[in-house]
C-alpha positions as YAML, in Angstrom:
chain: A
units: angstrom
residues:
- id: 1
  name: UNK
  ca: [-21.94, -6.00, -2.53]
- id: 2
  name: UNK
  ca: [-19.74, -5.46, -5.57]
- id: 3
  name: UNK
  ca: [-17.12, -2.84, -6.05]
- id: 4
  name: UNK
  ca: [-18.30, 0.44, -7.43]
- id: 5
  name: UNK
  ca: [-14.85, 1.50, -8.64]
- id: 6
  name: UNK
  ca: [-12.07, -0.29, -10.46]
- id: 7
  name: UNK
  ca: [-8.95, -0.98, -8.46]
- id: 8
  name: UNK
  ca: [-6.08, 1.41, -8.83]
- id: 9
  name: UNK
  ca: [-4.01, -1.34, -10.45]
- id: 10
  name: UNK
  ca: [-6.74, -1.70, -13.08]
- id: 11
  name: UNK
  ca: [-6.69, 2.05, -13.59]
- id: 12
  name: UNK
  ca: [-2.90, 2.04, -13.98]
- id: 13
  name: UNK
  ca: [-3.26, -0.76, -16.53]
- id: 14
  name: UNK
  ca: [-5.76, 1.39, -18.41]
- id: 15
  name: UNK
  ca: [-3.34, 4.33, -18.42]
- id: 16
  name: UNK
  ca: [-0.62, 2.04, -19.74]
- id: 17
  name: UNK
  ca: [-2.90, 0.82, -22.53]
- id: 18
  name: UNK
  ca: [-3.78, 4.41, -23.42]
- id: 19
  name: UNK
  ca: [-0.07, 5.23, -23.72]
- id: 20
  name: UNK
  ca: [0.83, 2.13, -25.77]
- id: 21
  name: UNK
  ca: [1.15, 4.16, -29.01]
- id: 22
  name: UNK
  ca: [3.58, 6.49, -27.22]
- id: 23
  name: UNK
  ca: [5.61, 3.51, -26.02]
- id: 24
  name: UNK
  ca: [5.74, 2.04, -29.50]
- id: 25
  name: UNK
  ca: [7.06, 5.33, -30.86]
- id: 26
  name: UNK
  ca: [9.91, 5.42, -28.34]
- id: 27
  name: UNK
  ca: [13.32, 4.19, -29.34]
- id: 28
  name: UNK
  ca: [13.72, 0.57, -28.39]
- id: 29
  name: UNK
  ca: [16.29, 1.31, -25.66]
- id: 30
  name: UNK
  ca: [13.89, 3.81, -23.99]
- id: 31
  name: UNK
  ca: [10.95, 1.39, -23.82]
- id: 32
  name: UNK
  ca: [12.23, -0.42, -20.70]
- id: 33
  name: UNK
  ca: [12.27, 2.93, -18.84]
- id: 34
  name: UNK
  ca: [8.64, 3.46, -19.84]
- id: 35
  name: UNK
  ca: [7.80, -0.03, -18.54]
- id: 36
  name: UNK
  ca: [9.62, 0.64, -15.26]
- id: 37
  name: UNK
  ca: [7.40, 3.68, -14.62]
- id: 38
  name: UNK
  ca: [4.36, 1.46, -14.57]
- id: 39
  name: UNK
  ca: [6.11, -1.24, -12.54]
- id: 40
  name: UNK
  ca: [7.06, 1.40, -9.98]
- id: 41
  name: UNK
  ca: [3.55, 2.80, -9.87]
- id: 42
  name: UNK
  ca: [2.07, -0.67, -9.36]
- id: 43
  name: UNK
  ca: [4.46, -1.33, -6.47]
- id: 44
  name: UNK
  ca: [2.63, 1.35, -4.46]
- id: 45
  name: UNK
  ca: [-0.85, 0.93, -5.89]
- id: 46
  name: UNK
  ca: [-2.22, -0.77, -2.77]
- id: 47
  name: UNK
  ca: [-1.22, 2.13, -0.54]
- id: 48
  name: UNK
  ca: [-2.42, 4.71, -3.06]
- id: 49
  name: UNK
  ca: [-5.73, 2.86, -3.31]
- id: 50
  name: UNK
  ca: [-6.35, 3.66, 0.34]
- id: 51
  name: UNK
  ca: [-6.33, 7.34, -0.59]
- id: 52
  name: UNK
  ca: [-9.28, 6.66, -2.90]
- id: 53
  name: UNK
  ca: [-8.27, 9.61, -5.05]
- id: 54
  name: UNK
  ca: [-10.76, 10.50, -7.77]
- id: 55
  name: UNK
  ca: [-7.91, 11.43, -10.12]
- id: 56
  name: UNK
  ca: [-6.03, 8.32, -11.22]
- id: 57
  name: UNK
  ca: [-3.27, 10.42, -12.78]
- id: 58
  name: UNK
  ca: [-2.46, 12.08, -9.48]
- id: 59
  name: UNK
  ca: [-2.23, 8.68, -7.82]
- id: 60
  name: UNK
  ca: [-0.05, 7.35, -10.66]
- id: 61
  name: UNK
  ca: [2.37, 10.29, -10.53]
- id: 62
  name: UNK
  ca: [2.61, 10.14, -6.74]
- id: 63
  name: UNK
  ca: [3.34, 6.39, -6.84]
- id: 64
  name: UNK
  ca: [6.08, 6.90, -9.43]
- id: 65
  name: UNK
  ca: [7.57, 9.78, -7.46]
- id: 66
  name: UNK
  ca: [7.56, 7.72, -4.28]
- id: 67
  name: UNK
  ca: [9.28, 4.81, -6.02]
- id: 68
  name: UNK
  ca: [11.88, 7.12, -7.53]
- id: 69
  name: UNK
  ca: [12.50, 8.74, -4.15]
- id: 70
  name: UNK
  ca: [13.11, 5.29, -2.68]
- id: 71
  name: UNK
  ca: [15.51, 4.43, -5.52]
- id: 72
  name: UNK
  ca: [17.42, 7.69, -4.99]
- id: 73
  name: UNK
  ca: [17.70, 7.02, -1.24]
- id: 74
  name: UNK
  ca: [18.98, 3.49, -1.88]
- id: 75
  name: UNK
  ca: [21.60, 4.77, -4.32]
- id: 76
  name: UNK
  ca: [22.69, 7.49, -1.89]
- id: 77
  name: UNK
  ca: [23.10, 4.88, 0.83]
- id: 78
  name: UNK
  ca: [25.14, 2.67, -1.51]
- id: 79
  name: UNK
  ca: [27.36, 5.62, -2.44]
- id: 80
  name: UNK
  ca: [27.88, 6.50, 1.24]
- id: 81
  name: UNK
  ca: [28.86, 2.90, 2.01]
- id: 82
  name: UNK
  ca: [31.25, 2.80, -0.92]
- id: 83
  name: UNK
  ca: [32.82, 6.09, 0.17]
- id: 84
  name: UNK
  ca: [33.36, 4.70, 3.66]
- id: 85
  name: UNK
  ca: [34.95, 1.56, 2.24]
- id: 86
  name: UNK
  ca: [37.17, 3.65, -0.03]
- id: 87
  name: UNK
  ca: [38.22, 5.90, 2.86]
- id: 88
  name: UNK
  ca: [39.06, 2.84, 4.97]
- id: 89
  name: UNK
  ca: [41.08, 1.40, 2.11]
- id: 90
  name: UNK
  ca: [42.92, 4.71, 1.70]
- id: 91
  name: UNK
  ca: [43.77, 4.71, 5.40]
- id: 92
  name: UNK
  ca: [45.15, 1.17, 5.11]
- id: 93
  name: UNK
  ca: [47.29, 2.16, 2.14]
- id: 94
  name: UNK
  ca: [48.60, 5.20, 4.03]
- id: 95
  name: UNK
  ca: [49.43, 3.01, 7.03]
- id: 96
  name: UNK
  ca: [51.27, 0.48, 4.87]
- id: 97
  name: UNK
  ca: [53.25, 3.24, 3.18]
- id: 98
  name: UNK
  ca: [54.15, 4.75, 6.56]
- id: 99
  name: UNK
  ca: [55.43, 1.35, 7.81]
- id: 100
  name: UNK
  ca: [57.93, 0.87, 4.99]
- id: 101
  name: UNK
  ca: [59.05, 4.22, 3.59]
- id: 102
  name: UNK
  ca: [62.44, 2.90, 2.42]
- id: 103
  name: UNK
  ca: [60.98, 0.20, 0.18]
- id: 104
  name: UNK
  ca: [59.24, 2.62, -2.17]
- id: 105
  name: UNK
  ca: [60.96, 3.34, -5.47]
- id: 106
  name: UNK
  ca: [61.53, 7.04, -6.09]
...
């Protein structure tokens, strides 16, 4: 038996085609951000397809939000790791300064 509905990826492609005039009217340096929205939505299309939502826009927005939430979490983790590394480096500098207080120029 054939499919009765288009895949969610196909529906996202249709949304992207519908919004092509909007993309063309964007400044050239904003167009990659537009493209990333659709890339992010497609990265979760398989999972969203399981929901079988009748509203493709709701599925699209949820996929984009999920991808952005993941990106935010990854950046927060990177920032936390960099803070830890910076704190450790600060502690090493403090320890080195404490070892040789007479060698510092005043």
